[in-house]
PAKE-54474 format. One record per residue (C-alpha): residue number from 1; x, y, z. Coordinates in nm, 3 decimals, always signed. Layout:
<recs>
NUM, X, Y, Z
...
</recs>
This chain:
<recs>
1, +0.000, +0.000, +0.000
2, +0.138, +0.341, -0.094
3, +0.172, +0.631, +0.148
4, -0.111, +0.809, -0.036
5, -0.344, +0.511, +0.015
6, -0.247, +0.491, +0.381
7, -0.325, +0.859, +0.434
8, -0.661, +0.839, +0.254
9, -0.762, +0.525, +0.444
10, -0.663, +0.686, +0.774
11, -0.879, +0.991, +0.691
12, -1.175, +0.770, +0.601
13, -1.139, +0.567, +0.921
14, -1.119, +0.878, +1.144
15, -1.356, +1.115, +0.961
16, -1.587, +1.340, +1.160
17, -1.936, +1.450, +1.067
18, -1.815, +1.801, +0.986
19, -1.530, +1.674, +0.769
20, -1.764, +1.441, +0.580
21, -2.004, +1.728, +0.516
22, -1.715, +1.950, +0.402
23, -1.587, +1.690, +0.155
24, -1.938, +1.615, +0.029
25, -1.991, +1.986, -0.036
26, -1.648, +2.020, -0.196
27, -1.719, +1.737, -0.442
28, -2.086, +1.827, -0.502
29, -2.230, +1.526, -0.320
30, -2.563, +1.571, -0.141
31, -2.581, +1.428, +0.212
32, -2.779, +1.542, +0.517
33, -2.630, +1.614, +0.857
34, -2.814, +1.313, +1.002
35, -2.675, +1.084, +0.733
36, -2.325, +1.228, +0.778
37, -2.346, +1.157, +1.153
38, -2.453, +0.798, +1.086
39, -2.177, +0.739, +0.833
40, -1.902, +0.907, +1.037
41, -2.006, +0.714, +1.346
42, -1.994, +0.386, +1.153
43, -1.655, +0.459, +0.996
44, -1.480, +0.589, +1.307
45, -1.242, +0.328, +1.440
46, -1.291, +0.079, +1.158
47, -1.001, -0.020, +0.939
48, -1.149, -0.013, +0.593
49, -0.925, -0.015, +0.286
50, -1.129, +0.181, +0.032
51, -0.877, +0.092, -0.237
52, -0.975, -0.275, -0.200
53, -1.279, -0.330, -0.425
54, -1.440, -0.598, -0.209
55, -1.399, -0.396, +0.113
56, -1.532, -0.084, -0.059
57, -1.834, -0.276, -0.193
58, -1.906, -0.421, +0.152
59, -1.875, -0.074, +0.306
60, -2.114, +0.082, +0.056
61, -2.371, -0.194, +0.111
62, -2.353, -0.123, +0.484
63, -2.394, +0.250, +0.415
64, -2.703, +0.170, +0.210
65, -2.843, -0.029, +0.503
66, -2.769, +0.251, +0.751
67, -2.892, +0.539, +0.538
68, -3.060, +0.496, +0.199
69, -2.975, +0.376, -0.152
70, -2.950, +0.737, -0.270
71, -2.707, +0.827, +0.008
72, -2.500, +0.515, -0.056
73, -2.479, +0.615, -0.422
74, -2.370, +0.967, -0.322
75, -2.108, +0.823, -0.087
76, -1.988, +0.596, -0.365
77, -1.926, +0.906, -0.577
78, -1.736, +1.067, -0.290
79, -1.523, +0.757, -0.233
80, -1.448, +0.745, -0.606
81, -1.310, +1.099, -0.582
82, -1.079, +0.991, -0.298
83, -0.950, +0.687, -0.483
84, -0.862, +0.861, -0.809
</recs>
């Protein structure tokens, strides 16, 4: 894993609600404060490798369960921006 991937994964695994909202706004992704709280709470402390396709897919399915299909799709777009 490259240093870039390590940094991005660390940010994802320690993201706060405010940071998630900031990044969503920055990349034009629509997400509510309630959804951002749910997602940030779920991600905090987990060790997810968003560069691993199977882990990313599993994560997005869990996000869909926690929030909604539309939010999971929006988060997928945001994650795609991070992994480019």
